[in-house]
C-alpha positions as CSV (number, residue, x, y, z in Angstrom):
1,M,3.7,-21.0,-44.9
2,N,4.1,-19.8,-48.2
3,I,7.4,-20.8,-50.1
4,P,8.8,-18.0,-52.6
5,L,8.8,-18.9,-56.6
6,I,11.0,-17.6,-59.4
7,T,7.8,-16.9,-61.4
8,D,4.6,-15.3,-61.4
9,N,2.4,-18.5,-61.2
10,V,3.1,-22.3,-59.9
11,Y,2.3,-23.7,-63.3
12,K,5.0,-21.5,-65.6
13,F,7.6,-22.7,-62.2
14,Y,6.2,-26.2,-63.2
15,A,7.3,-25.8,-66.8
16,I,10.3,-24.1,-66.1
17,F,11.5,-26.5,-63.9
18,G,10.3,-29.6,-65.9
19,L,12.3,-28.0,-68.8
20,T,15.4,-27.6,-66.6
21,L,15.4,-31.4,-65.4
22,V,15.0,-33.0,-69.3
23,S,18.0,-30.1,-70.4
24,V,20.7,-31.0,-67.4
25,S,19.5,-34.9,-67.5
26,V,20.0,-34.8,-71.0
27,L,23.6,-32.9,-70.7
28,G,24.3,-35.2,-67.6
29,A,23.8,-38.6,-70.1
30,V,26.1,-36.9,-73.1
31,Q,29.0,-36.0,-70.3
32,Y,28.4,-39.6,-68.7
33,H,28.5,-41.5,-71.4
34,N,31.7,-40.0,-73.0
35,S,33.5,-40.3,-69.8
36,T,32.5,-44.0,-69.9
37,N,33.3,-44.7,-73.0
38,E,37.0,-43.2,-73.1
39,L,37.7,-45.5,-69.8
40,V,36.1,-48.7,-71.8
41,H,38.2,-47.6,-74.7
42,N,41.3,-47.5,-72.4
43,L,40.3,-50.4,-70.7
44,A,40.3,-52.1,-74.1
45,K,43.9,-50.9,-75.2
46,S,44.8,-52.8,-71.8
47,H,42.2,-55.9,-73.0
48,D,44.5,-56.5,-76.2
49,R,47.4,-56.1,-74.7
50,L,47.2,-58.5,-71.8
51,V,45.5,-61.0,-74.9
52,K,48.5,-61.2,-76.9
53,N,50.7,-61.3,-73.6
54,I,48.3,-64.0,-71.2
55,G,50.7,-66.6,-71.3
56,D,54.1,-65.0,-70.4
57,D,53.0,-64.2,-66.8
58,A,50.6,-65.3,-64.0
59,S,50.0,-61.4,-63.0
60,N,49.1,-61.2,-66.8
61,L,46.1,-63.1,-65.9
62,A,45.3,-61.5,-62.7
63,E,45.3,-58.2,-64.5
64,Y,42.9,-59.5,-67.7
65,G,40.3,-60.4,-65.0
66,V,40.5,-57.3,-63.3
67,V,39.7,-55.5,-66.6
68,L,37.4,-57.7,-67.6
69,A,35.7,-57.1,-64.0
70,R,35.7,-53.1,-64.5
71,I,34.0,-53.8,-68.0
72,N,31.3,-55.6,-66.5
73,V,31.0,-53.1,-64.0
74,I,31.2,-50.2,-66.1
75,K,28.7,-51.8,-68.5
76,S,26.0,-52.4,-65.0
77,D,26.3,-49.1,-64.2
78,R,25.7,-47.6,-67.8
79,K,22.6,-49.5,-67.3
80,L,21.2,-48.3,-64.0
81,A,22.8,-44.9,-65.4
82,N,20.3,-45.0,-68.3
83,Y,17.0,-46.3,-66.2
84,F,17.6,-43.4,-64.3
85,L,18.3,-40.4,-66.2
86,G,15.6,-42.0,-68.2
87,G,13.1,-41.2,-65.5
88,V,14.1,-37.9,-64.6
89,I,13.8,-37.2,-68.3
90,G,10.3,-38.6,-68.3
91,I,8.9,-37.1,-65.0
92,G,11.0,-33.5,-66.4
93,G,9.1,-33.7,-69.8
94,L,5.4,-34.8,-67.6
95,L,6.2,-32.2,-65.5
96,S,6.5,-29.4,-68.2
97,S,3.8,-30.9,-70.2
98,Y,1.5,-30.1,-67.3
99,G,2.8,-26.9,-66.5
100,F,2.4,-25.4,-70.1
101,K,-1.3,-27.0,-70.5
102,K,-2.6,-25.5,-67.1
103,W,-0.3,-22.5,-67.8
104,Q,-2.0,-22.0,-71.3
105,S,-5.5,-22.9,-70.9
106,E,-6.0,-21.7,-67.2
107,V,-3.7,-18.5,-66.5
108,Q,-2.8,-17.2,-70.0
109,V,-6.7,-16.9,-70.7
110,V,-7.3,-14.6,-67.7
111,D,-4.4,-12.3,-68.6
112,D,-5.4,-11.8,-72.2
113,E,-9.1,-11.1,-70.9
114,L,-7.6,-8.7,-68.2
115,K,-5.2,-7.2,-70.9
116,R,-8.2,-6.9,-73.5
117,L,-10.7,-5.4,-70.6
118,Q,-7.4,-2.7,-69.6
119,V,-6.7,-1.4,-73.3
120,K,-10.9,-1.2,-73.7
121,Q,-10.9,1.1,-70.5
122,L,-8.2,3.0,-71.5
123,K,-9.5,3.9,-74.9
124,Q,-12.7,4.8,-72.8
125,L,-10.4,7.4,-71.1
126,V,-8.8,8.7,-73.6
127,G,-12.3,9.1,-75.7
128,E,-11.3,6.6,-78.6
129,G,-13.6,4.3,-77.5
130,D,-15.5,2.0,-80.3
131,G,-18.7,0.9,-78.4
132,E,-17.5,-2.7,-77.6
């Protein structure tokens, strides 16, 4: 079974797909870190407010514990997200490098030679052949 590719060869597909993985992962990392930074900032404000009023009410102590737990969860989630996105970026970089290398060294060489021969043949047909 042949699966149609969006390009004329598989190495170009690897290169483009690898670059897409890297780009999407970088954009995802930026978006994820921006959203978690905003959440941590809001939790830090709550934390500061609760520290000032910790002795006033027992419910403040419970809310303080919840805020600290949420901050710790965000920190561990961020670490996991960094590992995951770093892995995807690494895989995308390797895939792209492999695709570009194979494309340049195997496919492009044949394409260039084919084009050179086509130009030579057309020149001979027109009568402008230089005897190469």
